[in-house]
N, CA, C and O atoms as a DFTB+ gen file, in Angstrom:
252 C
 N C O
     1  1      29.190    -222.945    -101.294
     2  2      30.171    -223.989    -101.526
     3  2      29.987    -225.096    -100.487
     4  3      29.729    -224.812     -99.317
     5  1      30.118    -226.344    -100.907
     6  2      29.972    -227.455     -99.996
     7  2      31.223    -227.610     -99.140
     8  3      32.344    -227.322     -99.560
     9  1      30.976    -228.078     -97.924
    10  2      32.086    -228.336     -97.055
    11  2      32.581    -229.778     -97.293
    12  3      31.903    -230.575     -97.942
    13  1      33.751    -230.091     -96.765
    14  2      34.289    -231.439     -96.863
    15  2      33.321    -232.461     -96.268
    16  3      33.135    -233.538     -96.834
    17  1      32.714    -232.138     -95.149
    18  2      31.806    -233.061     -94.496
    19  2      30.524    -233.258     -95.344
    20  3      30.018    -234.377     -95.423
    21  1      30.022    -232.249     -95.943
    22  2      28.836    -232.340     -96.823
    23  2      29.108    -233.286     -97.989
    24  3      28.317    -234.174     -98.308
    25  1      30.257    -233.055     -98.604
    26  2      30.609    -233.865     -99.777
    27  2      30.822    -235.336     -99.351
    28  3      30.394    -236.256    -100.049
    29  1      31.481    -235.543     -98.207
    30  2      31.702    -236.896     -97.699
    31  2      30.391    -237.609     -97.437
    32  3      30.244    -238.784     -97.774
    33  1      29.432    -236.907     -96.838
    34  2      28.128    -237.506     -96.580
    35  2      27.439    -237.897     -97.852
    36  3      26.933    -239.013     -97.971
    37  1      27.410    -236.992     -98.811
    38  2      26.784    -237.267    -100.101
    39  2      27.480    -238.454    -100.805
    40  3      26.815    -239.352    -101.321
    41  1      28.793    -238.441    -100.815
    42  2      29.555    -239.536    -101.472
    43  2      29.271    -240.856    -100.780
    44  3      29.064    -241.871    -101.445
    45  1      29.258    -240.858     -99.462
    46  2      28.980    -242.119     -98.737
    47  2      27.584    -242.678     -99.091
    48  3      27.419    -243.877     -99.316
    49  1      26.609    -241.793     -99.132
    50  2      25.247    -242.220     -99.447
    51  2      25.158    -242.768    -100.866
    52  3      24.571    -243.825    -101.101
    53  1      25.752    -242.032    -101.812
    54  2      25.622    -242.452    -103.228
    55  2      26.411    -243.727    -103.498
    56  3      25.929    -244.594    -104.226
    57  1      27.592    -243.866    -102.941
    58  2      28.411    -245.033    -103.196
    59  2      27.797    -246.286    -102.564
    60  3      27.880    -247.373    -103.134
    61  1      27.188    -246.136    -101.401
    62  2      26.488    -247.278    -100.801
    63  2      25.341    -247.758    -101.659
    64  3      25.120    -248.960    -101.806
    65  1      24.617    -246.820    -102.220
    66  2      23.479    -247.212    -103.108
    67  2      24.009    -247.862    -104.397
    68  3      23.479    -248.880    -104.842
    69  1      25.021    -247.291    -104.974
    70  2      25.609    -247.890    -106.186
    71  2      26.164    -249.254    -105.893
    72  3      26.004    -250.164    -106.707
    73  1      26.809    -249.434    -104.763
    74  2      27.378    -250.714    -104.346
    75  2      26.243    -251.755    -104.247
    76  3      26.375    -252.871    -104.750
    77  1      25.148    -251.384    -103.605
    78  2      24.017    -252.268    -103.468
    79  2      23.560    -252.765    -104.828
    80  3      23.340    -253.956    -105.045
    81  1      23.424    -251.795    -105.747
    82  2      22.959    -252.134    -107.112
    83  2      23.959    -253.073    -107.824
    84  3      23.559    -254.037    -108.478
    85  1      25.237    -252.778    -107.686
    86  2      26.266    -253.621    -108.333
    87  2      26.248    -255.032    -107.762
    88  3      26.346    -255.996    -108.522
    89  1      26.129    -255.179    -106.478
    90  2      26.069    -256.525    -105.839
    91  2      24.866    -257.307    -106.368
    92  3      24.941    -258.515    -106.596
    93  1      23.762    -256.593    -106.556
    94  2      22.518    -257.253    -107.001
    95  2      22.711    -257.914    -108.387
    96  3      22.149    -258.975    -108.659
    97  1      23.505    -257.273    -109.244
    98  2      23.700    -257.805    -110.572
    99  2      25.073    -258.479    -110.739
   100  3      25.530    -258.721    -111.856
   101  1      25.698    -258.765    -109.627
   102  2      26.980    -259.507    -109.582
   103  2      28.140    -258.790    -110.227
   104  3      28.990    -259.433    -110.843
   105  1      28.202    -257.501    -110.107
   106  2      29.380    -256.750    -110.523
   107  2      30.260    -256.591    -109.271
   108  3      30.391    -255.497    -108.723
   109  1      30.842    -257.684    -108.844
   110  2      31.511    -257.744    -107.533
   111  2      32.783    -256.857    -107.454
   112  3      33.023    -256.219    -106.429
   113  1      33.558    -256.822    -108.488
   114  2      34.773    -255.986    -108.447
   115  2      34.400    -254.516    -108.300
   116  3      34.982    -253.794    -107.491
   117  1      33.437    -254.089    -109.080
   118  2      32.997    -252.682    -108.975
   119  2      32.362    -252.413    -107.580
   120  3      32.588    -251.363    -106.977
   121  1      31.573    -253.377    -107.095
   122  2      30.982    -253.214    -105.802
   123  2      32.044    -253.066    -104.712
   124  3      31.905    -252.256    -103.796
   125  1      33.104    -253.862    -104.832
   126  2      34.178    -253.738    -103.834
   127  2      34.806    -252.352    -103.832
   128  3      35.026    -251.769    -102.770
   129  1      35.100    -251.817    -105.030
   130  2      35.643    -250.468    -105.143
   131  2      34.710    -249.427    -104.537
   132  3      35.158    -248.493    -103.872
   133  1      33.447    -249.588    -104.762
   134  2      32.464    -248.652    -104.186
   135  2      32.403    -248.798    -102.643
   136  3      32.216    -247.804    -101.942
   137  1      32.555    -249.995    -102.132
   138  2      32.603    -250.177    -100.686
   139  2      33.780    -249.460    -100.076
   140  3      33.659    -248.861     -99.008
   141  1      34.923    -249.513    -100.742
   142  2      36.098    -248.805    -100.253
   143  2      35.872    -247.311    -100.278
   144  3      36.225    -246.609     -99.331
   145  1      35.294    -246.829    -101.341
   146  2      34.985    -245.372    -101.452
   147  2      33.986    -244.955    -100.352
   148  3      34.151    -243.910     -99.721
   149  1      32.958    -245.777    -100.134
   150  2      31.985    -245.460     -99.072
   151  2      32.615    -245.446     -97.708
   152  3      32.295    -244.586     -96.888
   153  1      33.519    -246.396     -97.439
   154  2      34.191    -246.433     -96.182
   155  2      35.086    -245.191     -95.928
   156  3      35.136    -244.656     -94.820
   157  1      35.779    -244.762     -96.983
   158  2      36.602    -243.547     -96.882
   159  2      35.728    -242.324     -96.623
   160  3      36.052    -241.491     -95.776
   161  1      34.633    -242.221     -97.344
   162  2      33.722    -241.101     -97.128
   163  2      33.137    -241.091     -95.718
   164  3      33.031    -240.045     -95.079
   165  1      32.755    -242.292     -95.246
   166  2      32.203    -242.394     -93.873
   167  2      33.257    -242.006     -92.855
   168  3      32.931    -241.360     -91.858
   169  1      34.498    -242.374     -93.069
   170  2      35.582    -242.040     -92.157
   171  2      35.767    -240.522     -92.078
   172  3      35.914    -239.963     -90.991
   173  1      35.757    -239.870     -93.231
   174  2      35.914    -238.415     -93.259
   175  2      34.728    -237.777     -92.567
   176  3      34.892    -236.837     -91.789
   177  1      33.545    -238.274     -92.841
   178  2      32.350    -237.737     -92.221
   179  2      32.382    -237.860     -90.701
   180  3      32.041    -236.923     -89.980
   181  1      32.801    -239.039     -90.229
   182  2      32.889    -239.280     -88.792
   183  2      33.937    -238.421     -88.131
   184  3      33.738    -237.921     -87.024
   185  1      35.069    -238.249     -88.819
   186  2      36.158    -237.444     -88.279
   187  2      35.750    -235.987     -88.142
   188  3      36.042    -235.350     -87.130
   189  1      35.086    -235.465     -89.140
   190  2      34.707    -234.054     -89.155
   191  2      33.412    -233.788     -88.422
   192  3      33.165    -232.662     -87.991
   193  1      32.585    -234.801     -88.273
   194  2      31.261    -234.604     -87.682
   195  2      30.361    -233.973     -88.736
   196  3      30.841    -233.350     -89.683
   197  1      29.091    -234.134     -88.569
   198  2      28.165    -233.505     -89.533
   199  2      26.889    -233.088     -88.795
   200  3      26.500    -233.680     -87.788
   201  1      26.266    -232.062     -89.330
   202  2      25.011    -231.582     -88.759
   203  2      23.915    -231.777     -89.792
   204  3      24.187    -231.844     -90.991
   205  1      22.705    -231.867     -89.336
   206  2      21.572    -232.015     -90.240
   207  2      21.434    -230.790     -91.145
   208  3      20.981    -230.908     -92.283
   209  1      21.813    -229.646     -90.656
   210  2      21.747    -228.436     -91.480
   211  2      22.607    -228.549     -92.688
   212  3      22.171    -228.202     -93.786
   213  1      23.848    -229.035     -92.531
   214  2      24.772    -229.210     -93.667
   215  2      24.176    -230.203     -94.635
   216  3      24.195    -229.974     -95.845
   217  1      23.655    -231.280     -94.138
   218  2      23.144    -232.360     -95.005
   219  2      21.982    -231.844     -95.803
   220  3      21.951    -232.021     -97.020
   221  1      21.020    -231.208     -95.159
   222  2      19.863    -230.683     -95.875
   223  2      20.242    -229.630     -96.906
   224  3      19.622    -229.535     -97.965
   225  1      21.258    -228.842     -96.592
   226  2      21.757    -227.838     -97.552
   227  2      22.280    -228.471     -98.803
   228  3      22.006    -227.991     -99.903
   229  1      23.033    -229.547     -98.661
   230  2      23.589    -230.238     -99.833
   231  2      22.485    -230.856    -100.674
   232  3      22.510    -230.754    -101.901
   233  1      21.529    -231.487    -100.038
   234  2      20.453    -232.099    -100.783
   235  2      19.646    -231.026    -101.540
   236  3      19.183    -231.294    -102.649
   237  1      19.474    -229.865    -100.995
   238  2      18.742    -228.791    -101.657
   239  2      19.556    -228.300    -102.854
   240  3      18.970    -227.957    -103.880
   241  1      20.862    -228.255    -102.758
   242  2      21.706    -227.795    -103.832
   243  2      21.757    -228.779    -104.989
   244  3      21.850    -228.373    -106.148
   245  1      21.696    -230.080    -104.680
   246  2      21.840    -231.097    -105.740
   247  2      20.492    -231.498    -106.301
   248  3      20.439    -232.093    -107.377
   249  1      19.402    -231.197    -105.617
   250  2      18.101    -231.635    -106.053
   251  2      17.482    -230.766    -107.015
   252  3      16.368    -231.034    -107.463
């Protein structure tokens, strides 16, 4: 099972990429919402701290 920190890291990474894509095609409202989601995920990740082991574990599970 994924930890809160693992999920936050994954969500931050994915939402930042989606945001970048939305900005590129001028979907500004959607990009803004994704920025907010990425900021929340980054805050959770920073609060809980993360280790490379947790991150690699999540990537292996989702890949």
